[in-house]
C-alpha positions in Angstrom: 24.1 19.9 -22.6 27.5 21.2 -21.6 28.1 23.3 -18.5 28.5 26.3 -20.6 25.3 25.7 -22.5 23.3 26.2 -19.3 24.2 29.9 -19.1 23.5 32.8 -21.5 26.3 35.3 -22.1 25.5 38.5 -20.4 25.9 42.0 -21.7 28.0 44.6 -20.0 25.0 46.3 -18.7 23.5 43.2 -17.4 26.9 42.2 -15.7 26.9 45.8 -14.2 23.3 45.3 -12.8 24.2 41.9 -11.5 27.3 43.2 -9.8 25.4 46.1 -8.2 22.7 43.9 -6.9 25.0 41.3 -5.5 26.9 43.9 -3.6 23.8 45.3 -2.1 22.7 41.8 -1.3 25.9 40.8 0.5 26.3 43.9 2.4 22.7 43.6 3.6 24.0 40.4 5.2 26.9 42.2 6.9 29.6 41.1 4.5 32.2 43.8 4.0 33.3 44.3 0.4 36.0 46.2 -1.4 34.7 46.4 -4.9 36.7 47.6 -7.9 34.5 50.3 -9.8 35.6 51.7 -13.2 33.9 54.9 -14.3 35.5 55.2 -17.6 37.1 53.2 -20.3 40.6 53.3 -18.9 41.4 50.6 -16.4 44.8 52.3 -15.5 46.1 55.8 -15.6 49.4 56.3 -13.8 52.6 54.9 -15.0 52.7 52.2 -12.5 49.3 50.9 -13.0 49.7 51.0 -16.9 52.9 49.0 -16.6 51.2 46.4 -14.5 48.4 46.0 -17.2 51.3 46.0 -19.9 53.0 43.3 -18.2 50.1 41.1 -18.4 49.5 41.9 -21.9 53.0 40.8 -23.0 52.3 37.2 -21.9 51.1 35.8 -25.5 49.5 32.7 -24.1 47.2 35.0 -22.0 46.1 37.4 -24.7 42.5 36.2 -25.0 41.8 35.8 -21.4 43.3 39.1 -20.6 41.0 40.8 -23.1 37.9 39.1 -21.6 39.2 40.1 -18.1 39.2 43.7 -19.2 35.6 43.5 -20.3 34.7 42.1 -16.7 36.7 45.0 -14.9 34.9 47.5 -17.1 31.6 46.0 -16.1 32.6 46.2 -12.4 32.4 42.6 -11.9 35.3 42.4 -9.3 33.1 43.0 -6.3 35.7 42.4 -3.6 39.5 42.8 -4.0 41.9 42.2 -1.0 45.7 42.6 -1.6 48.4 41.6 0.9 52.0 40.5 1.0 52.2 38.0 -2.0 48.4 37.6 -2.3 45.5 38.8 -4.1 42.0 37.5 -3.3 38.9 38.4 -5.5 35.1 37.9 -5.8 34.0 38.1 -9.4 30.4 38.2 -10.8 29.8 36.0 -13.9 27.0 33.8 -15.2 26.1 32.0 -12.3 24.3 33.2 -9.3 27.0 33.2 -6.8 30.4 35.2 -7.1 33.4 33.1 -8.4 36.3 32.9 -5.8 39.7 33.8 -7.0 43.0 33.2 -5.2 46.2 34.5 -6.5 49.6 34.2 -5.0 52.7 36.1 -6.3 56.2 35.0 -5.5 58.4 37.7 -3.7 61.2 39.1 -5.3 64.5 37.6 -4.7 66.4 39.5 -1.9 69.3 40.3 -4.3 67.0 41.5 -6.9 65.2 43.7 -4.4 68.6 45.2 -3.2 69.7 46.0 -6.8 66.4 47.4 -7.5 66.3 49.6 -4.4 69.9 50.7 -5.0 68.9 51.8 -8.6 65.8 53.7 -7.3 67.9 55.5 -4.6 70.6 56.6 -7.1 68.2 57.7 -9.7 64.9 58.9 -8.2 65.4 62.4 -6.6 62.7 61.8 -4.0 60.0 59.4 -3.0 57.4 61.6 -4.3 58.8 61.4 -7.9 58.9 57.6 -7.6 55.4 57.3 -6.4 54.2 59.8 -9.4 56.2 57.7 -11.9 58.2 60.9 -12.8 61.6 59.4 -13.0 64.3 58.5 -15.8 63.5 56.0 -18.6 66.4 54.1 -17.5 64.9 53.5 -14.1 61.5 52.5 -15.7 63.4 50.0 -17.9 65.0 48.6 -14.7 61.6 48.4 -12.9 60.0 46.7 -16.1 62.7 44.2 -16.7 61.4 40.8 -17.7 63.5 38.7 -15.3 64.5 41.0 -12.3 62.2 44.0 -12.4 59.4 44.5 -9.9 56.5 43.0 -12.2 56.2 39.4 -12.0 56.7 37.0 -14.7 54.0 34.3 -15.5 55.9 31.7 -13.7 55.8 33.8 -10.5 52.0 34.1 -10.7 49.8 31.2 -9.4 46.2 31.2 -10.0 43.1 29.5 -8.7 39.4 29.9 -9.5 36.4 27.9 -8.6 34.9 28.2 -12.0 34.9 25.1 -14.3 37.4 26.7 -16.8 40.6 24.6 -16.6 42.7 27.1 -18.7 45.8 28.5 -17.1 44.2 31.8 -16.8 40.3 32.1 -16.7 38.5 35.3 -17.4 37.7 35.7 -13.6 41.4 35.4 -12.5 42.3 37.9 -15.4 39.8 40.3 -14.1 41.1 40.1 -10.5 44.7 40.6 -11.8 43.6 43.5 -13.8 41.5 45.1 -11.2 44.9 45.6 -9.1 45.6 48.5 -11.6 43.0 50.9 -10.1 44.6 50.1 -6.6 47.8 51.0 -7.9 46.7 54.2 -9.3 45.5 55.1 -5.8 48.8 53.9 -4.2 51.6 52.4 -6.0 53.2 51.1 -2.7 50.6 48.2 -3.2 52.7 46.8 -5.8 55.8 47.1 -3.6 54.0 45.1 -0.7 52.8 42.4 -3.2 56.3 41.6 -4.3 57.6 41.6 -0.7 59.4 45.0 -0.5 59.2 46.5 2.9 58.4 50.2 2.3 59.5 51.2 5.9 62.9 50.0 5.1 62.9 51.7 1.7 61.5 55.1 3.3 64.2 55.0 5.9 67.0 54.4 3.2 65.8 57.0 1.1 65.6 59.6 3.8 69.2 58.7 4.8 70.4 59.3 1.4 68.5 62.5 1.1 70.0 63.8 4.5 73.4 62.7 3.3 73.1 64.7 0.1 71.8 67.6 2.1 74.7 67.4 4.6 77.2 66.9 1.5 75.9 70.1 0.1 76.4 72.0 3.3 72.7 72.4 4.0 71.2 71.6 7.4 68.6 68.9 7.0 65.2 69.5 8.2 64.8 68.7 11.9 61.3 67.2 11.1 63.0 64.6 8.8 65.5 63.8 11.4 63.2 63.3 14.3 60.2 61.8 12.4 58.6 58.5 13.0 57.9 55.9 10.4 54.2 57.3 10.1 55.3 60.8 9.8 57.9 60.0 7.3 55.2 58.2 5.3 53.2 61.5 5.4 56.2 63.5 4.4 56.8 61.7 1.3 53.1 60.9 0.4 53.6 57.1 1.1 50.5 55.7 2.9 
């Protein structure tokens, strides 16, 4: 009997129940978890999150696995998701008793591409608030979504590892972890900037300098709060956490 023959395919309801029970069990043992929970059919709602999912969908070789990953995300199978600079770590419930461990690394953007991107954003986005809300010109969206030098990683920049026995380039567990980043991006699009190695503090300061310069050039006095604000206060002013 093959490895896969040892396990029965679980329904969405069974996967949800298994995920819920596993979370309760691990938390009772003192393990801290950051599960991804989807309440409706939509994995992503904001422009940023939808673009993240669309970017994964455009890789033809991953089509089937991405679709399987979406079903796992909707079943709340990703019971823990940690995102940091260049890294995504996830635990995923599947057919076996213990969660699968997924490790994903994503290459940082080249410094030249980061600078070009930030220059484009500063020129075309009127404020950080609009940037975070995805309310900016289509030309800027095209720049951000560019296949080679945009903010969304290419397939060659994504490096995957899962302890499941599936030797495909992208297993359904890794796909579900990648897709689970979308709800996190919905809550805070700056997660994507951090993942690609973009320092948001530098970006905020650059944007504030541009705003202040524009205000001065228009013969208006800039807000004293902006001029004297700390990095933390600037983040609060522009809605960046």
